[in-house]
C-alpha positions as CSV (number, residue, x, y, z in Angstrom):
1,M,102.4,92.9,101.4
2,S,102.5,93.3,98.0
3,R,102.0,96.9,97.0
4,P,98.6,97.8,95.3
5,S,97.4,96.9,91.4
6,G,97.1,99.7,88.9
7,G,99.8,102.1,89.3
8,D,103.6,102.8,90.0
9,E,104.4,102.9,93.8
10,I,105.8,106.4,94.9
11,A,108.1,107.3,97.9
12,V,106.3,109.6,100.5
13,G,108.6,110.8,103.3
14,I,107.1,110.5,106.7
15,R,108.3,112.0,110.1
16,V,106.9,110.5,113.0
17,L,105.9,113.1,115.8
18,P,106.5,112.3,119.5
19,E,102.9,111.9,119.9
20,G,103.1,109.5,117.1
21,E,105.9,107.4,118.5
22,G,104.9,103.6,119.1
23,L,101.8,103.7,116.7
24,P,102.1,102.0,113.1
25,L,102.9,104.1,109.9
26,P,99.6,104.7,107.8
27,S,98.9,100.8,106.7
28,Y,97.1,99.2,103.8
29,M,94.9,97.0,105.4
30,S,94.4,94.6,102.0
31,A,96.5,93.9,99.1
32,D,94.0,96.2,96.8
33,A,93.1,98.8,99.3
34,A,93.4,102.5,97.7
35,G,93.7,104.0,101.2
36,C,96.1,103.5,104.0
37,D,94.5,103.5,107.6
38,V,95.4,106.4,109.8
39,F,95.6,105.9,113.7
40,A,95.0,108.1,116.6
41,A,97.8,109.6,118.6
42,I,96.3,110.6,121.6
43,D,97.1,110.2,124.9
44,A,93.7,110.3,126.7
45,D,90.4,108.9,125.4
46,V,88.6,111.7,123.4
47,R,84.8,111.3,124.3
48,L,82.6,112.5,121.2
49,Q,78.9,113.2,122.2
50,P,76.3,113.2,119.1
51,G,77.0,116.3,117.0
52,E,80.2,117.0,118.5
53,R,83.5,117.1,116.3
54,A,86.9,116.8,117.9
55,L,90.6,117.5,116.2
56,I,92.6,114.0,116.4
57,P,96.4,114.1,115.5
58,A,97.6,111.4,113.5
59,G,101.2,111.3,114.9
60,F,103.1,112.2,112.0
61,S,103.8,114.9,109.3
62,I,104.3,114.0,105.5
63,A,106.3,115.2,102.5
64,V,103.8,114.4,99.5
65,P,105.3,114.8,96.3
66,R,105.0,117.5,94.1
67,G,102.0,117.1,91.5
68,Y,100.2,114.9,94.2
69,E,98.0,115.5,97.1
70,A,97.2,113.4,100.1
71,Q,93.5,112.8,100.9
72,V,92.0,112.2,104.1
73,R,88.7,110.5,104.3
74,P,86.5,108.7,106.5
75,R,86.7,104.8,107.3
76,S,83.6,103.3,106.2
77,G,83.0,101.1,109.1
78,L,83.0,104.1,111.5
79,A,80.5,105.7,109.3
80,I,78.2,102.6,109.2
81,K,78.9,101.0,112.8
82,H,79.4,104.4,114.9
83,G,78.0,107.2,112.6
84,V,81.4,108.9,113.1
85,T,83.1,110.1,110.3
86,C,85.5,113.1,108.8
87,L,83.7,116.7,109.0
88,N,85.7,117.9,105.8
89,A,86.1,114.7,103.4
90,P,88.0,114.4,102.1
91,G,90.5,116.7,103.6
92,T,93.5,117.5,101.0
93,I,97.3,117.7,102.5
94,D,99.2,120.0,100.0
95,A,102.4,118.8,98.7
96,D,103.7,122.2,100.2
97,Y,102.2,121.4,103.9
98,R,105.0,119.9,106.0
99,G,103.0,120.4,109.4
100,P,101.5,117.7,111.6
101,V,98.5,116.0,109.9
102,A,95.3,115.6,112.2
103,V,92.0,114.4,111.3
104,I,88.7,116.2,111.8
105,L,86.3,113.5,113.4
106,I,82.6,114.3,114.1
107,N,80.0,112.0,115.6
108,H,76.4,112.1,113.6
109,G,75.7,108.9,115.6
110,R,72.8,108.5,118.4
111,G,75.4,108.4,121.5
112,P,78.5,108.8,122.6
113,F,82.3,107.7,120.5
114,V,85.3,107.2,122.2
115,V,88.5,107.7,120.4
116,R,91.6,106.0,122.0
117,R,95.2,106.0,121.1
118,G,95.6,103.5,118.5
119,D,92.3,103.5,116.9
120,R,92.0,103.7,112.8
121,I,90.4,107.1,112.9
122,A,90.6,107.6,108.3
123,Q,92.2,106.7,106.0
124,I,95.0,108.8,103.6
125,I,95.0,108.4,99.5
126,I,98.1,109.7,97.5
127,A,96.4,110.7,94.1
128,P,97.9,112.8,91.2
129,V,96.7,116.9,90.7
130,T,96.0,118.4,87.8
131,R,96.5,121.9,87.4
132,V,94.6,124.1,85.6
133,R,94.4,127.6,84.1
134,F,90.8,129.2,84.1
135,E,90.2,131.2,81.1
136,R,87.5,134.0,81.1
137,T,84.6,133.6,78.1
138,D,81.4,135.0,77.8
139,E,79.9,131.3,76.1
140,L,80.8,127.7,77.6
141,S,80.3,124.5,74.9
142,A,76.6,123.5,75.0
143,T,75.6,120.2,76.6
144,A,72.5,118.1,76.8
145,R,72.1,119.0,80.5
146,S,72.7,122.5,80.2
147,E,72.1,124.5,83.5
148,G,70.0,121.7,85.5
149,G,71.3,121.8,88.4
150,F,70.8,119.7,91.7
151,G,68.3,116.6,91.0
152,S,67.9,117.6,87.5
153,T,69.2,114.0,86.0
154,G,66.6,112.2,87.7
155,E,65.2,111.4,91.4
156,R,67.6,109.3,92.7
């Protein structure tokens, strides 16, 4: 498949862990997909009851290049069809983390949901990180919104 449009391709090292043997590497599912699907690296089915969450291993570790992060995000199909999503979305994998990747899934649906080995459970996006330096100040620049918070810009 051709690489996604809109940017340079970067290399990300990936180490397949024993539980991930035989599963696909994270993969783009269409030519212009932003995220790569991640697969469940479990030996036995995991049954999630409504309101229940579980940590599902992805079967790999990655070396995110310095200046980037990996964002673990929900899959829209799981959300709309089953009410299943990632609990800490987006989850961040920092450039200095080299441990196993896992996904926290939660079932917000009305019935049980079964995760099986090889199911596409999330997507991962590699994105640049901007480092900031916070500078203490007594005043912030003025805007039209000012201190208007939740719901202050309209009803919807």
